[in-house]
C-alpha positions in Angstrom: -62.2 -64.0 16.1 -62.7 -60.2 16.5 -59.4 -59.9 18.3 -57.6 -61.8 15.5 -59.2 -59.6 12.9 -58.2 -56.5 14.9 -54.5 -57.5 14.9 -54.5 -58.3 11.2 -56.0 -54.9 10.4 -53.5 -53.3 12.7 -50.6 -55.0 10.9 -52.0 -54.0 7.6 -52.3 -50.4 8.7 -48.7 -50.4 9.9 -47.5 -52.0 6.7 -44.0 -53.2 5.9 -40.9 -51.1 7.0 -40.1 -48.4 4.6 -37.0 -49.0 2.5 -35.3 -45.9 4.0 -35.8 -47.4 7.4 -33.9 -50.6 6.6 -30.2 -51.0 6.3 -29.1 -54.1 4.4 -25.6 -55.0 5.4 -23.3 -57.6 3.8 -20.8 -59.4 6.1 -17.9 -61.7 5.5 -17.9 -64.8 7.7 -19.6 -63.1 10.6 -17.0 -60.4 10.9 -18.9 -57.1 11.7 -22.1 -58.9 12.9 -20.4 -61.1 15.5 -18.2 -58.2 16.6 -21.2 -55.8 17.1 -23.3 -58.4 18.8 -20.5 -59.3 21.2 -19.9 -55.6 21.9 -23.6 -55.0 22.6 -23.7 -51.9 20.3 -26.7 -53.0 18.3 -29.2 -52.3 21.1 -31.7 -49.5 20.5 -31.3 -49.4 16.7 -33.7 -46.7 15.3 -33.9 -48.7 12.0 -34.0 -52.4 11.0 -30.7 -54.0 10.3 -30.7 -57.0 7.9 -27.5 -59.1 7.5 -26.4 -61.2 4.6 -23.3 -63.3 4.9 -20.8 -63.8 2.1 -17.7 -66.1 1.8 -15.6 -63.4 0.3 -15.6 -59.8 -0.9 -16.2 -60.5 -4.6 -19.8 -61.9 -4.2 -20.5 -59.2 -1.6 -19.5 -56.5 -4.1 -21.6 -58.2 -6.8 -24.6 -58.0 -4.4 -23.8 -54.3 -3.9 -23.6 -53.7 -7.6 -27.0 -55.4 -8.1 -28.6 -53.4 -5.4 -29.3 -56.5 -3.2 -27.5 -54.9 -0.2 -26.8 -51.3 0.8 -23.3 -51.7 2.3 -20.7 -54.1 3.6 -17.1 -54.7 4.6 -14.3 -55.4 2.1 -10.5 -55.1 1.8 -8.7 -52.5 -0.3 -7.9 -54.8 -3.2 -11.5 -55.9 -4.0 -12.7 -52.3 -3.6 -10.1 -51.3 -6.2 -11.3 -54.0 -8.6 -14.9 -53.1 -8.1 -14.3 -49.4 -8.6 -12.4 -50.1 -11.9 -15.4 -52.2 -13.1 -17.8 -49.4 -12.5 -19.5 -50.6 -9.4 -21.2 -47.6 -7.8 -19.6 -47.9 -4.4 -17.5 -45.8 -2.1 -15.6 -46.5 1.2 -17.0 -44.5 4.1 -15.1 -46.1 7.1 -11.4 -47.2 7.1 -9.6 -49.7 9.4 -6.0 -50.7 9.6 -4.6 -54.0 10.9 -1.6 -56.2 10.8 -1.4 -58.6 7.9 -0.3 -61.9 9.6 -3.4 -63.6 8.4 -3.2 -62.4 4.8 -0.7 -65.0 3.6 0.6 -67.3 0.9 0.1 -70.8 2.3 1.6 -74.2 1.4 1.2 -77.7 2.9 3.6 -78.4 5.8 5.7 -80.8 3.7 5.9 -78.6 0.7 9.4 -77.9 -0.7 8.4 -74.2 -1.3 10.2 -72.1 1.3 10.4 -68.7 -0.2 8.5 -66.5 -2.7 11.3 -67.3 -5.3 10.3 -71.0 -5.0 6.9 -70.1 -6.3 8.2 -69.5 -9.8 6.3 -71.7 -12.2 4.0 -73.0 -9.5 0.2 -72.9 -9.3 -1.4 -70.5 -6.8 -5.1 -70.6 -5.9 -6.9 -67.4 -4.8 -9.9 -65.2 -5.7 -9.3 -62.9 -8.7 -9.0 -59.3 -7.5 -8.9 -60.3 -3.9 -6.5 -59.4 -1.2 -5.1 -62.9 -1.7 -4.4 -62.0 -5.3 -2.9 -58.7 -4.1 -0.4 -60.3 -1.6 0.9 -62.6 -4.3 1.5 -59.8 -6.8 3.1 -57.7 -4.1 5.3 -60.6 -2.9 6.5 -61.3 -6.5 7.3 -57.6 -7.0 9.2 -57.6 -3.7 11.2 -60.6 -4.8 12.0 -59.0 -8.2 10.0 -61.6 -10.1 7.6 -60.8 -13.0 3.9 -61.1 -12.3 3.5 -64.0 -14.7 6.0 -66.1 -12.6 3.1 -68.1 -11.1 0.0 -69.6 -12.6 -3.1 -68.4 -10.9 -6.1 -70.7 -10.3 -9.0 -68.4 -9.4 -11.0 -70.3 -6.8 -13.2 -69.3 -3.8 -11.7 -70.1 -0.4 -13.4 -73.4 0.2 -12.4 -74.8 -3.2 -8.9 -73.4 -2.9 -8.4 -75.1 0.4 -9.4 -78.5 -1.2 -7.2 -77.8 -4.2 -4.1 -77.2 -2.0 -4.8 -80.3 0.1 -5.2 -82.5 -3.0 -2.1 -81.2 -4.7 -4.1 -79.6 -7.5 -2.3 -76.3 -6.7 1.0 -75.7 -5.0 0.0 -72.7 -2.9 -3.1 -70.9 -1.6 -3.2 -67.1 -1.0 -5.9 -66.2 1.4 -7.0 -64.2 4.4 -8.7 -64.5 7.8 -10.4 -66.5 9.1 -9.3 -69.1 6.5 -5.6 -68.7 7.4 -6.2 -69.1 11.1 -8.5 -72.1 10.6 -6.0 -73.9 8.4 -3.1 -73.1 10.8 -5.0 -74.3 13.8 -5.8 -77.5 12.0 -2.1 -78.0 11.1 -2.8 -78.0 7.4 -0.6 -75.2 6.2 2.7 -73.3 6.6 3.1 -69.6 5.8 5.6 -68.7 3.0 4.9 -64.9 3.1 2.4 -62.8 4.9 1.2 -59.3 3.9 3.1 -57.3 6.5 5.3 -54.7 4.9 4.0 -55.3 1.3 0.3 -54.6 1.7 -1.2 -51.6 3.6 -3.5 -53.6 5.9 -6.6 -51.5 5.0 -10.2 -52.7 5.1 -13.3 -50.6 4.6 -17.0 -50.3 5.2 -18.3 -49.5 1.8 -21.8 -48.5 0.5 -23.6 -48.0 -2.7 -23.8 -44.4 -4.0 -27.6 -44.5 -3.7 -27.4 -45.6 0.0 -24.8 -42.9 0.7 -27.4 -40.4 -0.6 -30.7 -41.9 0.7 -29.7 -43.7 3.9 -26.9 -41.4 5.1 -28.2 -41.0 8.7 -28.5 -44.8 9.0 -24.9 -45.3 7.7 -23.6 -42.7 10.0 -25.2 -44.4 13.0 -23.9 -47.8 11.8 -20.4 -46.5 11.3 -20.4 -45.0 14.8 -21.5 -48.3 16.4 -19.0 -50.3 14.4 -16.2 -48.0 15.4 -17.2 -48.4 19.1 -17.3 -52.1 18.7 -13.8 -52.2 17.1 -12.4 -50.1 20.0 -14.1 -52.5 22.5 -12.5 -55.5 20.8 -9.0 -54.0 21.1 -9.2 -54.3 24.9 -10.0 -58.1 25.0 -10.7 -60.3 22.0 -12.0 -63.2 24.0 -15.7 -62.2 24.2 -15.7 -61.4 20.5 -14.1 -64.7 19.7 -16.8 -66.6 21.7 -19.7 -65.0 19.8 -17.9 -65.4 16.5 -17.3 -69.1 17.2 -21.0 -69.7 17.9 -22.1 -67.8 14.8 -19.7 -69.4 12.4 -19.4 -72.8 13.9 -15.6 -73.0 14.2 -13.5 -73.6 17.4 -12.7 -70.5 19.5 -9.0 -71.1 18.9 -9.6 -69.9 15.3 -10.9 -66.4 16.1 -8.6 -66.1 19.1 -5.6 -66.6 16.8 -7.0 -64.2 14.3 -8.1 -61.4 16.7 -5.0 -61.6 18.9 -2.6 -60.9 16.0 -4.8 -58.5 13.9 -6.2 -55.7 16.0 -8.4 -53.6 13.8 -8.1 -49.8 14.4 -10.6 -47.3 13.0 -8.6 -44.6 11.2 -9.6 -41.4 9.5 -9.9 -41.5 5.7 -6.9 -39.1 5.3 -4.1 -38.5 2.9 -2.2 -41.6 4.1 -5.2 -43.9 3.5 -5.9 -42.4 0.1 -2.2 -42.7 -0.9 -2.1 -46.4 0.2 -5.2 -47.1 -1.8 -3.6 -45.4 -4.8 -0.6 -47.7 -4.5 -3.0 -50.7 -4.6 -4.6 -49.3 -7.7 -1.2 -48.8 -9.3 -0.1 -52.3 -8.4 -3.1 -53.7 -10.2 -2.4 -51.5 -13.2 1.2 -52.7 -13.4 0.1 -56.3 -13.1 -2.3 -55.8 -16.1 -5.4 -56.6 -14.0 -6.9 -53.1 -14.5 -6.4 -51.2 -17.8 -4.7 -47.8 -17.1 -7.5 -46.0 -18.9 -10.1 -47.5 -16.5 -8.1 -47.2 -13.3 -9.9 -45.0 -10.8 -8.2 -42.3 -8.8 -8.2 -43.3 -5.1 -9.6 -40.0 -3.9 -12.7 -40.6 -6.0 -13.7 -43.8 -4.2 -13.9 -42.4 -0.7 -16.7 -40.6 1.1 -15.0 -38.6 3.9 -18.3 -37.1 5.3 -18.6 -39.5 8.2 -15.5 -38.2 10.1 -17.5 -36.3 12.8 -19.7 -39.3 13.7 -16.7 -41.5 14.0 -14.7 -39.0 16.0 -17.6 -38.7 18.5 -18.0 -42.5 18.7 -14.4 -43.1 19.5 -14.2 -40.2 22.0 -17.1 -41.9 23.9 -15.1 -45.1 24.5 -11.8 -43.5 25.5 
């Protein structure tokens, strides 16, 4: 009894972890978490890391806006949308990858073969997502007006069902949804994002976290960069951990990771220019009023370059 009382009093004395000692990370479909666990870079954390999983960037950014999480991973398009809406968030790490898995999909027997064939058709995707982005970019590439298609704004799970049932004619989505649908033989790619979208994804954080939890974010950024470099050498161990975490066959992440190597890149003039092009695309499409469009340079925090350079040098 006395021993039990002693431990209760000890725990009360310690108290809960201070907010500044906890980093609350949002993740999409096990992306960063599975990678970092597989790479073994989460050992010896000097703070507590709490993960929350989201099906897409939009709800993750909503959680950031509400202060429910401190940081997370999103694509360039949803970051653009969030910044224009006034979400207090900035990107502090950048990655580039191929865009095979960012794609406009149709059923295998669909008569749609080209982007031009989408004219007048219904396309499902998330509003403001990279899926939305690739459709707009593909229409512009084909010389078609942005209103050539009818958008049905649906989350990925609902969009997949809508395509299979014939409620929509096409589905614009990203990984791992593209790889999962391809492995299952459910879809055919009409146009992917290579050449028309920049292939940028970011680790983003609330302005308050960038101020109050900067050392934690710098440590997390360095560990994530090391994990990305590790995965470039062999995607199989990452795929095995991801498969167990998400509950999908290893063939899905293997297809994804083998064709989409994520490289950590500096937030430099090229990254900022590509982000500005995404902003300008959304302005041209009427998704963001010109008066509310952010300047790309204002939605980046470039102060983590040293930590990232040291982390990458350590794995060379």
